NUSETOR-381866 format. One record per residue (C-alpha): residue in three letters; x, y, z. Coordinates in steps of 0.02 Angstrom, whole numbers, padded with zeros to 5 digits, always signed. Example, Ala and Ser with C-alpha at 12.3 -4.5 7.8 and 13.67 -1.06 7.14 Angstrom:
! residues 2
ALA+00615-00225+00390 SER+00684-00053+00357 
! end
This chain:
! residues 418
MET+05941+04508+05697 ASP+05991+04535+05514 SER+06016+04719+05461 GLY+05988+04661+05272 ASP+05829+04573+05316 THR+05767+04720+05422 THR+05798+04845+05287 TRP+05715+04749+05156 MET+05557+04713+05271 LEU+05544+04910+05310 ILE+05540+04941+05128 ALA+05423+04798+05089 THR+05303+04856+05220 ALA+05314+05037+05147 ILE+05279+04974+04974 VAL+05127+04877+05030 ILE+05059+05034+05112 PHE+05087+05135+04953 MET+04992+05001+04847 HIS+04856+05035+04956 VAL+04852+05218+04954 PRO+04872+05287+04836 GLY+04875+05129+04723 LEU+04710+05039+04753 ALA+04629+05214+04788 LEU+04672+05272+04600 PHE+04635+05101+04531 TYR+04455+05104+04600 GLY+04436+05294+04590 GLY+04468+05290+04404 LEU+04345+05157+04371 VAL+04184+05226+04464 SER+04079+05365+04385 GLU+04146+05549+04419 ARG+04020+05570+04555 ASN+04097+05440+04661 VAL+04280+05470+04654 VAL+04311+05554+04816 SER+04196+05423+04910 THR+04274+05272+04832 MET+04452+05338+04877 MET+04387+05374+05050 HIS+04344+05198+05075 SER+04525+05140+05035 PHE+04594+05283+05142 VAL+04493+05265+05298 SER+04514+05077+05301 LEU+04699+05106+05315 LEU+04665+05220+05468 ILE+04540+05100+05553 ILE+04630+04936+05533 SER+04796+05015+05597 VAL+04712+05054+05756 VAL+04614+04894+05771 TRP+04774+04797+05731 VAL+04860+04876+05877 LEU+04721+04862+06010 TRP+04669+04672+05970 GLY+04686+04616+05794 TYR+04877+04572+05781 SER+04863+04481+05958 LEU+04713+04382+05897 SER+04795+04336+05731 PHE+04969+04301+05782 GLY+04963+04273+05966 PRO+05009+04111+06046 ASP+04885+03974+05962 ILE+04740+03933+06070 LYS+04676+03756+06006 GLY+04710+03799+05819 ILE+04568+03920+05829 ILE+04627+04093+05879 GLY+04776+04187+05946 GLY+04799+04229+06129 PHE+04799+04401+06221 ASP+04982+04421+06233 TYR+05006+04555+06118 LEU+04841+04659+06152 GLY+04887+04846+06139 PHE+05048+04790+06055 ARG+05101+04737+06233 GLY+05269+04630+06212 VAL+05288+04688+06035 GLY+05470+04767+06031 GLY+05631+04784+05939 GLU+05680+04609+05975 ALA+05676+04468+05844 ALA+05498+04414+05803 PHE+05456+04253+05894 SER+05646+04215+05907 THR+05634+04133+05744 LEU+05642+04286+05617 THR+05782+04394+05581 ILE+05672+04553+05594 PRO+05611+04646+05732 HIS+05443+04611+05803 TYR+05390+04793+05763 VAL+05418+04767+05584 PHE+05333+04599+05569 ALA+05171+04662+05651 ILE+05165+04815+05539 PHE+05194+04727+05390 GLN+05047+04617+05440 CYS+04944+04766+05477 ALA+04967+04825+05298 PHE+04904+04658+05237 ALA+04747+04668+05337 ALA+04708+04844+05290 ILE+04711+04823+05104 THR+04609+04668+05110 VAL+04460+04769+05198 ALA+04484+04896+05063 ILE+04473+04773+04917 ILE+04297+04729+04977 SER+04232+04920+04943 GLY+04256+04882+04756 GLY+04102+04764+04755 ILE+03983+04897+04837 ALA+04053+05064+04781 GLY+03935+05201+04758 ARG+03798+05145+04856 ILE+03856+05093+05037 SER+03834+05223+05172 PHE+03997+05282+05245 SER+03943+05258+05421 ALA+03903+05079+05378 TRP+04075+05060+05289 VAL+04164+05117+05445 VAL+04069+04989+05566 PHE+04088+04853+05438 SER+04275+04877+05432 VAL+04294+04856+05606 LEU+04187+04703+05619 TRP+04236+04613+05474 VAL+04418+04621+05508 THR+04393+04564+05679 PHE+04269+04413+05648 VAL+04324+04363+05469 TYR+04501+04420+05437 VAL+04581+04386+05602 PRO+04525+04200+05625 MET+04584+04167+05437 ALA+04733+04244+05460 HIS+04785+04147+05623 TRP+04714+03986+05546 VAL+04837+03998+05402 TRP+04989+04103+05453 GLY+04972+04112+05644 GLY+05000+03930+05683 GLY+04811+03881+05674 TRP+04737+03717+05607 LEU+04756+03756+05417 PHE+04933+03781+05447 LYS+04950+03630+05546 MET+04851+03537+05407 GLY+04987+03593+05282 GLU+04892+03717+05170 LEU+05007+03831+05082 ASP+04973+04015+05055 PHE+05127+04117+05029 ALA+05061+04288+05026 GLY+04867+04290+05042 GLY+04775+04189+04910 THR+04651+04120+05042 VAL+04684+04265+05181 VAL+04677+04405+05072 HIS+04602+04375+04901 ILE+04461+04236+04927 LEU+04407+04318+05080 SER+04394+04504+05014 GLY+04327+04440+04849 VAL+04191+04324+04904 SER+04143+04461+05040 ALA+04131+04591+04913 LEU+04001+04477+04815 THR+03906+04448+04980 ALA+03901+04622+05026 ALA+03846+04668+04839 LEU+03699+04544+04860 VAL+03649+04600+05029 ILE+03651+04787+04995 GLY+03577+04756+04822 PRO+03626+04829+04652 ARG+03642+05016+04600 PHE+03480+05099+04534 GLU+03468+05077+04351 TYR+03615+04958+04362 LEU+03562+04864+04203 LYS+03512+05015+04108 LYS+03651+05125+04117 ASP+03825+05110+04040 HIS+03949+05114+04188 ALA+04118+05153+04096 PRO+04268+05208+04188 HIS+04264+05394+04204 ASN+04460+05411+04208 ILE+04571+05276+04128 VAL+04720+05378+04160 LEU+04685+05369+04351 PHE+04651+05176+04344 LEU+04814+05148+04243 ILE+04921+05239+04369 GLY+04830+05153+04507 ALA+04866+04980+04417 ALA+05044+05015+04392 THR+05054+05069+04573 LEU+04979+04895+04630 TRP+05107+04804+04518 PHE+05249+04900+04601 GLY+05172+04865+04773 TRP+05152+04683+04742 PHE+05329+04663+04746 GLY+05332+04712+04929 PHE+05172+04612+04957 ASN+05242+04443+04890 ALA+05428+04461+04908 GLY+05409+04535+05075 SER+05306+04381+05136 ALA+05476+04287+05127 LEU+05515+04397+05279 GLY+05686+04430+05244 ALA+05805+04451+05100 ASN+05865+04277+05038 SER+05848+04162+04889 VAL+05665+04129+04908 THR+05630+04323+04907 THR+05712+04325+04729 LEU+05611+04180+04659 VAL+05452+04274+04719 PHE+05508+04428+04643 ALA+05526+04344+04473 ASN+05366+04249+04486 THR+05275+04403+04531 GLN+05335+04493+04379 VAL+05315+04341+04263 ALA+05129+04301+04328 ALA+05080+04474+04302 ALA+05143+04496+04125 ALA+05073+04328+04071 GLY+04892+04376+04145 GLY+04907+04540+04052 LEU+04943+04472+03892 GLY+04819+04328+03907 TRP+04677+04447+03940 MET+04740+04558+03790 LEU+04738+04408+03673 ILE+04556+04359+03734 GLU+04487+04531+03699 TRP+04564+04544+03536 LYS+04495+04377+03480 ILE+04316+04407+03549 ARG+04287+04595+03555 LYS+04412+04616+03394 ARG+04510+04746+03489 PRO+04609+04751+03654 THR+04578+04877+03790 LEU+04691+04959+03905 VAL+04567+04926+04053 GLY+04559+04741+04006 THR+04743+04721+03983 ALA+04782+04801+04150 THR+04644+04705+04243 GLY+04729+04548+04171 ALA+04889+04597+04245 ILE+04806+04616+04417 ALA+04720+04452+04401 GLY+04898+04372+04375 LEU+04964+04462+04520 VAL+04811+04384+04625 ALA+04838+04209+04553 ILE+05022+04208+04587 THR+05002+04275+04774 PRO+04978+04103+04858 ALA+05097+04010+04752 ALA+05240+04143+04732 GLY+05362+04059+04845 PHE+05330+03885+04811 VAL+05334+03860+04620 THR+05454+03883+04479 ILE+05457+04027+04355 SER+05385+03921+04216 SER+05249+03869+04326 ALA+05207+04050+04375 LEU+05196+04093+04181 ILE+05058+03957+04175 ILE+04967+04010+04323 GLY+04966+04198+04259 PHE+04913+04142+04088 ILE+04772+04028+04139 VAL+04702+04156+04260 ALA+04650+04268+04117 PRO+04521+04166+04032 VAL+04457+04110+04203 CYS+04433+04289+04266 TYR+04368+04353+04099 VAL+04231+04221+04093 ALA+04189+04259+04275 ILE+04167+04445+04237 HIS+04095+04444+04058 PHE+03989+04294+04064 VAL+03948+04233+04247 LYS+03914+04403+04300 ALA+03803+04445+04155 ARG+03713+04280+04173 PHE+03668+04311+04362 LYS+03650+04505+04354 TYR+03742+04539+04518 ASP+03820+04701+04545 ASP+03992+04683+04589 THR+04037+04871+04546 LEU+04219+04852+04511 ASP+04235+04666+04500 ALA+04321+04628+04659 PHE+04236+04451+04661 GLY+04286+04421+04477 VAL+04466+04467+04493 HIS+04516+04433+04680 GLY+04392+04297+04736 ILE+04405+04198+04568 GLY+04580+04240+04546 GLY+04628+04188+04723 ILE+04526+04024+04712 TRP+04626+03976+04550 GLY+04794+04022+04624 SER+04764+03925+04779 ILE+04713+03774+04683 ALA+04869+03805+04576 THR+04990+03799+04715 GLY+04921+03624+04762 ILE+04966+03578+04577 PHE+05126+03657+04545 ALA+05218+03678+04716 THR+05379+03600+04733 LYS+05511+03586+04870 ASP+05646+03598+04734 VAL+05633+03788+04743 ASN+05581+03801+04932 PRO+05607+03657+05048 ALA+05495+03753+05186 GLY+05351+03713+05058 ASN+05288+03552+04997 ASP+05267+03454+04826 GLY+05104+03465+04735 LEU+05013+03361+04619 LEU+05129+03369+04475 TYR+05268+03320+04586 GLY+05205+03170+04659 ASN+05093+03238+04802 PRO+04905+03231+04771 GLU+04863+03260+04956 GLN+04925+03448+04939 LEU+04791+03475+04811 LEU+04671+03413+04941 HIS+04738+03529+05073 GLN+04723+03683+04956 SER+04549+03642+04910 ILE+04499+03625+05102 GLY+04582+03795+05124 VAL+04483+03870+04981 VAL+04318+03797+05044 ILE+04351+03870+05210 ALA+04394+04042+05154 VAL+04239+04049+05040 ALA+04128+03989+05182 LEU+04204+04102+05307 ALA+04189+04257+05193 ALA+04015+04223+05138 ILE+03933+04175+05305 GLY+04031+04302+05407 THR+03998+04447+05296 PHE+03816+04402+05276 ILE+03787+04396+05463 ILE+03883+04553+05503 LEU+03789+04649+05369 LYS+03614+04585+05425 LEU+03656+04616+05610 MET+03715+04797+05558 GLY+03555+04829+05457 LEU+03454+04815+05616 PHE+03545+04969+05688 ILE+03604+05072+05544 GLN+03564+05110+05374 LEU+03666+05005+05256 ARG+03644+05097+05091 VAL+03616+05280+05038 SER+03455+05351+04968 LYS+03409+05342+04796 GLU+03428+05532+04787 GLU+03595+05526+04864 GLU+03650+05393+04745 LEU+03589+05474+04588 MET+03687+05634+04640 GLY+03833+05543+04684 LEU+03913+05518+04858 ASP+04053+05642+04835 LEU+03922+05783+04844 SER+03786+05706+04941 PHE+03890+05642+05079 HIS+04059+05718+05074 GLU+04008+05893+04984 GLU+04183+05872+04905 PRO+04174+05841+04712 ALA+04329+05764+04635 TYR+04329+05899+04500 ASN+04277+06076+04550 GLN+04194+06122+04385 LEU+04083+05963+04390 GLY+04035+06006+04583 SER+03994+06184+04534 LEU+03885+06130+04399 GLU+03785+05995+04481 MET+03762+06108+04640 ALA+03697+06238+04525 VAL+03574+06114+04444 THR+03511+06054+04621 LYS+03479+06234+04672 SER+03384+06267+04522 ASP+03266+06117+04546 
! end
C-alpha cells in the first residue's frame, strides 16, 4: 500500500460525503418552496444513512464481489466480510476499507439525486422503502456492469466517475418517478421560484468543491491522472457556467445566479464520465456544449411535455450524463491515460458505439427498474401525500418541523383558526 494514495482517498471520500450532506441538501433545499425545505433536506440526509447500511450488508458485495457471468458480484463481501485493511483486490494501493466506503458515498448520493424529481409530494415512508429497493435492483447491477468487472466493463465502455452509473441512472429514475407519482397540485398554475437563492448557491459551491473528490478520487490514488482529472473538473464546470450565463443573457436579456450555477453543475455532470480520459481542451468543449443541451431540455422540452421534474434532476443529471458519456466516446485519448481508449476523434469510432450501448442500457435499466419498483410499492404503501398535506407543505404536515420558526408558527395558527 501507498500512504500518499491512502491519504488522498480518505480525503476524497470525506469530500464526497460532504458534497452529499450538506452540499446536495442545501442545493435542493434552497430551490424548493419554504414549505418543503426540511423534508427535501431529509431526503438527502436519510439516503446517506440508509444506503450506508445497505452497502455494508449486501450492496458492496453484489457490486464489487467476484464477477458472476458478467451480471452481478458474488457474496464474498456480505456484511463487509473479507473487507479489511489490506490492499484492495491486491491491485490497488489503498486499503480495502477505504475503497468500499468511497464507493458507498457514490451509491448514497446517486439515490439522493433522484429526490429532486419528486420533492414536495412523495411520502416519507415511500422514500425510505424506495431507497432500499432502488439501490439494490438498479444501482448495484449497473455499478457491477461498469466498475465491478461486469459485461459493460469487458465490452470496453468507459465511465471514469459515474456518467452512466450515477447521473444517467439517477436522472432517468427521477423522471420516471415524477411520471409515476404525478405532478404537484397546481403545478402549471403556480410560480415555483426558489425560496432561498443563498442556500442554493452555498449548496452549489459545496457540490463543486465535492466534485474534486468525486472525480479525482476515482483515480483511486494520487498520481498524474488524478491531477488531469482535477484540472478537467474545474475547466468543465467553468465552461458550463459561462455557457449557461451567455444563453440566458441572449434569450432572457439578463443572466441569473440560479441559471449560471446550474450551468456549472451541468458542466460537472458532463465531465464526470470523461474526466480521466480526455484532454483539458476537450473538457472545455464538453462543458461548454452541455449548457445549451441542458438548457433546451429544461426550458423547452420540459415545457413542451409538461412533466413535473421538480428540481430538474433529469434535465441536469440525466441529459448532462448522456451527453458526457457520448462525448467520452468522441474525445477520449490514450495519450492522457493509457488505461483508457481512443475515441472517435482519435481514430476509434467503435468506442462511440460502446458508449452509446452504455447509455441505452443505463436509460433502460433506470426507467424500467424504477417503474416496476414504484408500481409494486404502490400495491402496499401510499406513494404520495394527500392534497391537504402537500398544500400545507411536508415540513409541517409530516415532520412538524418548519425550516423557519416564524413561518411555522404563522401557518400553525392559520390551521388552528380554520
